[in-house]
C-alpha positions, 0 to 999 in steps of 0.5 A, a space after each residue: 582281544 578287545 575287552 568286552 563290557 557286560 550289558 544289561 537289556 532293560 525293557 520298558 512295559 507300556 500298556 496300549 489299548 489294553 495290551 502290554 507292549 514291551 519296548 527295549 530302551 538303551 542298554 545300561 553298561 554295568 559299572 563298578 559298585 559305588 560305596 555308600 560309605 564316605 571315604 576319608 580324604 588324604 587330608 583327613 588321614 593325616 595326623 592332626 598337629 596339636 594347636 600351639 598353646 596361646 593362653 600361656 607365655 610360660 613355654 618351658 614347664 619342664 626343667 631343661 637341666 640338660 642345657 646346663 653345665 654342672 657348675 653353670 650359673 643361672 638367673 632367676 626372675 618371677 612375676 607374682 600373685 597376691 593372696 590373703 588367707 582369712 583373717 591374714 594380710 596380703 602376701 605374694 607367691 610365684 605366678 610365672 617363674 623363669 630360670 635361664 643359664 649363662 648364655 640366656 638359654 631357657 631352663 624353666 618358664 612355668 605358670 605356678 598354681 597354688 590354689 589346690 593348697 589354699 584354705 577355704 576363703 582365700 582371696 587371690 589377685 594378679 598384678 597389673 596386666 603389664 606384668 604379663 600374668 593372666 588367670 589362664 596361665 595358672 590353669 593346668 590345661 594351659 601348662 601350669 604346674 602345682 606350686 609345690 612342684 615348681 618350688 622343688 624344681 627351683 631348689 634342684 636347679 639352684 643347688 650348688 650354683 651361683 644364682 643371680 637375681 635383681 632386687 631379690 628380696 621379693 623373689 626370696 619371700 615368694 617361696 611358700 614351701 621351699 628355701 631354694 636360695 639356701 642351697 645355692 653356692 652364692 646369690 648375686 643381686 645385680 641391683 646391689 652390684 650396680 647400686 651406685 648408678 642410682 641415688 637411692 641405691 635401687 636402680 631398676 632392671 630396665 634402667 640398668 639395661 638402658 644405661 649400661 647396655 643401651 637395650 630397651 626392656 619392659 618397654 623402657 620400664 612402662 611396658 609389658 614384663 617377661 621374667 624370661 627377658 628379665 632373667 636374661 638381662 640380669 645374668 648379662 649384667 652380672 657377667 659384665 661385672 666378672 662375677 660369674 667365673 669362667 661364665 663371664 664377659 666373653 659368654 655374655 658378649 656373644 649373645 
């Protein structure tokens, strides 16, 4: 049986010569009720993906110790923030800290914020822009971590391991609350390992990477820095010298 649609007769009333006349108009087919509430679209129902953090290049604020073997060496590099307490001289501390493993895997890359511990009136300044540090990197909402916590991360990672640095005096003096290098099994400075390659005994990392491995970093020493890239370069240079035990030339040559 064919389905029947309900119809409703609609009558239009006209007044002609004082008399009401009812004239039928076309019947209206009853339709489904229309909701006045705006229904969410399929796109709106989908979970919104978080926007990537474009205000910080420090992309690993939580240590990835699971990526390290128990005795695996690490390399450390950092960019700094200068600060001066009232009546004191300028000092430096961590701003962007990076630690990598023997294969260059990133264990830590974090913006380090010390302002919560600063005395009133403390002055702060960042290095030139080519060193890669911005004020946005040092904000909690962009992934920065309290400086005390960052230093404790480094202490935990360094403990019992070979730690490789390049020109490490500045790195060591940047720590304000911990002395993480004291817990390392050994600290190796590639600037010392390759001191013979420059007349004053202090070859830069970009210079060594160019001369030893034919690789360009830091824009040839004039471009933007990344402590992650610098740490990866540092441990590669150390591996070539055979000072990393079983984590030596073979592992470095595979990168």
